[in-house]
N, C-alpha and C positions, 0 to 999 in steps of 0.2 A: 693641541687643539687650536684652530684659528679663532681669534677674537677680534671683533671690531667694537671699539668703545667710543661712544659719542659724549660730548660735553659742550657746555656753553649755552644751553637753553635757559629760558626764564621768562619773566614778565617785562614787557616793554610797551611804551605808549606808541600809538600810531605816529608814523613819521620817524621813529627811532631806528636804531641799527643794532644788530647782533652779529657776532662771528662765532659760528659753531666749529667744533673740531672733531675729527674722527681719527683715532689712532688704531692701527692694525698690528696685531701680534702674531708671530709664527706664520707669516705670509710674505712671499716675494712680491711685495706690494707694487713695485714698479711695472710689472708685467700684466697688471689687472686694470680693467676699466673701473674707475671709482665714481660713485655718484651719491647724490642725496635725493631721497624720496620723502613724501610726507603723507600723512593720513589724518584728515580732519574728522571730527565726530560724525558718524552716519554716512561717511563717504569712503570711496575706495582709495587705496594707496595710489599715489601718482608720482611720476618722475618730476623732479624739480630742476636738477642740473646734473650733468655728468661730464667727466673729463677722461679722455683716453690716455694710454700710456705715452703717446706722443704729444699730448697737450691739447688735442682737439676737443672742443667743448660743445655741449648742447644745453639749451635753456628752454624751459616751458615758456609759452607765450606770456603767461601770467606773471612771470618774474623777470622777463627780459628787460635789461636796462636797470634793474634794481639789485639783482643778485650777481655775484661774481664767484666762480668756483676756481680753486687753485689746489695744487698738490705739491708736497715736498717728499719725494720718494725716499730720500735719505733718512727721513723721520717717519716713514711709513704712514703719512698723514695726508688728509684731504680736508679742505676748509671751504665753506661757503661764507662769503661776506654778504650780509643781507642788509640792505639800506632801504630807507623809505618804506618801512614795514606797514602793512595794512591789516585791519582786523581779520580779513579773509585769509591771511597767512597763518593764522592760528592753527596749529596741528602738532602732532608728534612727528618729529623729523628723524629719519632713519638713514644711516650710512650703509652703502652696499659696495661690495667689490665683486666683480664677476669676470670670468674668462674660462676658457676650456670647458664650457658648459656647466660650470660650477658657480653657484651664488653664495656669497657670505653676507650676512646681515648683522648689524648691530641691534641693540635692544631699544634704541630710540631715546630722544630727548625732547621734552615738551617746550614748545614756544607758544606763548600767549601774547597777543597784541591787543591792547585795550584801546577803545575809541575815545 
């Protein structure tokens, strides 16, 4: 059974930084598009950043210039480095791997940014 496990969430002050991690198990991770999504209370889940198997990246406008996504296929892992965090970044962050019409999701990790 494929598993994606996120870690690294927590409480941080505005302007601070966090680095999340997502580790995939039982998945040929390198052939999947990996990404981070988030869902704030009362809002729909939205894409934050994605990285393709070739390293091409996408960032939501709201995080452009503040977040950097990277992946290490040998470790079946994907990381967002999140800098200059803002209270509006508060959300549950989910890791996703998708390809071949199949989506795999982690259970999420909570990031809270205090003002």
